[in-house]
N, C-alpha and C positions, 0 to 999 in steps of 0.2 A: 242510669246513674248520673247523667249530666244535670238533671233537674234537682237532685238532692245536694244541698250545701249545708255543712255542719258549721254552726257558729263557734268560733274559737275565742276564748277570753285570753287576751295577750298577757294579762297579769298572771293567770294560772299557768300558762305556757312558760313564762319566764321563771316562775317559782319551781316548776317541775324540772327545768334545765338546771337550775341552781342546786337542787337537791342531789342530782346525780353528778354534779361537778362539770357539766357540759356548758360551755359558753360559746355561742356563735356570734362573733363580733360583726358579722355581715347583716344580721337581722336588726332592723331599726325598731325598737319597741316604743312606738309613739301612741301612748294610751289616749292622749287628747284627740287624736285623729281617728279613733276607732269607729265612730259613727259615720265619719265622712268617707271612709274607704270600705265600708261594708264588712268590717272585721277581717280584712285580708292583711297579710304581713307585707311590709315594705322591705324589699331586699336591695341592699346596696352592693353593687358589684365593685370589687376591689380591682384596680388596675394591676396587671401582672408586674411582678418585680423581676426585671431582667437586668443582668449585668454581664459584661464581657467575660469570657473564660480566661483564666490565667494563662499567660504566655510562657513558652519555653524556648530556650536558645539551643539550636542544633550546632554542636561544636565538633570540629575535626581536630584530632590530636596528631602531633608529629611523631614519626618513627623514622628509623634509619634505613628502611628497606623499600618503602613504597615510592616509586618514581614520581616526579613532579607532574609528568604528563597524565598519569593515572588520576592524580588528585584533580587536575583541571578537567579531565573527562567526567569524573564523578560530579563535580560542581555544575558542569554544564548539563549533564543528563538528569540529575535528580533535583537540582535547585534552579533550573532554567536561567543560569547565568550566561552572559556572553563571554567571549574569550578574555576581554580586559578585566571584567569583574572576577572571573574565575582565577585568573593569574594573580590578581591582587590578594585574594583570599588565600591562595596557595602559598604565596610568599610570606604572608602573615603567619600561616601555620608553620612554615619552614623556619622563620627567624624568631618567632615568639613562642613556639611550642604548641599553640593552638589558635584556631581561627573560627569565626562565626560564619556558618554556611547559611543560616536563616533563622527566623523567629516565627513560631507557629503555636497554635493551641496544642495541648499535650498529646492528643491522639495523632495528630498529623506529624508532630515532631518525633514521636516514637516510631511511627511508620517509616519516616524518612531515614532515621538513624538505623533502623533494622535493614532497610533496603541497601543503604550504603555499606553496612558491615557485611551483609550477605554477598553483595557484588564484589567487594574487595576480597573476601575469602574465596569466591569462585574463580577469581583471577590469580589467586595465590599470594596475596599481599596482606600484611597484618594491620592495615589502616584501621584506626578505631574512631568511630563516630558515636557521640553520646549526647544526651540532652541535660540541660541545667535550667532551673527556674530563672526567669528573667528578673533581674534586680530592679 
């Protein structure tokens, strides 16, 4: 089969695609170059279109029952904060009603929020952690 090669007329191929409504923008229909390329198709490879995933803010909400040291422990354990960073976020939660624990892609943000909520419940506290789209 390697020795057999069927000649393809690019004009006929383009017309056949048009009739069925299929347009492949990657195929370069260069009719002038038919003789020079032995009737092969030139394929233009499109570069991948990559963009960063949308980010979400992981937010801790204040409540009247969860002790400050538990909030600090959670921030250190789940968000890799040192004591000073965790204390600053904890005080923001305490005085402003909510505080940002981190900014992540959606999957990671949801996982961290679920981990925090499950841990708080396992310790008997109503601390609420949720995610919000980053503005």
